[in-house]
C-alpha positions as CSV (number, residue, x, y, z in Angstrom):
1,M,-13.3,-29.1,-0.4
2,D,-14.4,-26.4,-2.8
3,E,-11.1,-25.3,-4.3
4,E,-12.5,-22.1,-5.9
5,L,-14.1,-21.0,-2.6
6,F,-10.9,-21.9,-0.7
7,N,-8.7,-19.9,-3.1
8,N,-11.1,-16.9,-3.0
9,Q,-11.1,-16.9,0.8
10,I,-7.3,-17.0,0.9
11,R,-7.1,-14.1,-1.6
12,A,-9.6,-12.0,0.3
13,F,-7.6,-12.6,3.6
14,L,-4.3,-11.7,1.9
15,K,-5.8,-8.6,0.3
16,K,-7.2,-7.5,3.7
17,V,-3.8,-8.1,5.3
18,G,-1.9,-6.3,2.6
19,I,-4.2,-3.2,2.5
20,T,-4.2,-2.9,6.3
21,A,-0.5,-3.4,6.6
22,H,0.2,-0.8,3.9
23,R,-2.0,1.7,5.5
24,E,-0.6,1.2,9.0
25,I,3.1,1.3,7.8
26,E,2.5,4.4,5.7
27,A,0.8,6.2,8.6
28,A,3.5,5.3,11.1
29,V,6.2,6.4,8.7
30,R,4.5,9.8,8.1
31,S,4.0,10.3,11.8
32,A,7.7,9.4,12.5
33,L,8.9,11.8,9.8
34,E,6.7,14.6,11.2
35,N,7.8,14.1,14.9
36,G,11.5,13.7,14.0
37,G,11.7,9.9,14.7
38,L,12.8,9.3,11.1
39,E,14.9,11.5,8.8
40,G,13.6,10.0,5.5
41,G,16.6,8.1,4.3
42,E,16.4,5.0,6.5
43,T,15.9,1.4,5.7
44,L,13.3,-0.1,8.0
45,K,13.3,-3.8,8.9
46,A,9.8,-5.2,8.7
47,S,8.4,-8.6,9.5
48,M,5.0,-10.2,9.5
49,T,3.9,-13.3,11.2
50,L,1.3,-15.7,9.8
51,D,-0.4,-18.0,12.3
52,V,-3.0,-20.7,11.4
53,P,-3.3,-22.6,14.7
54,A,-5.6,-25.3,13.3
55,L,-2.8,-26.2,10.9
56,A,0.1,-25.7,13.3
57,L,1.3,-23.1,10.8
58,H,3.5,-20.3,12.1
59,I,5.8,-18.5,9.7
60,E,7.5,-15.1,9.8
61,I,8.2,-13.1,6.6
62,G,10.7,-10.3,6.7
63,E,11.8,-7.6,4.3
64,D,13.6,-4.3,4.3
65,I,11.6,-1.2,3.4
66,R,13.8,1.6,2.0
67,L,12.5,5.1,2.4
68,E,14.8,6.5,-0.2
């Protein structure tokens, strides 16, 4: 196994996940604020699931996101 390639591939995947998730959460929060679905002081529960079927890997990561 090429360790450097492997690590670079993981980093690229995580970067893509992070950037996409950030963009989507930010857009959803802005939309909810605009349409009255959120007031702006909430704490949002968030979770993300990572699946790698070939490795039988399935984990869920959760965190609270405070708006204020």
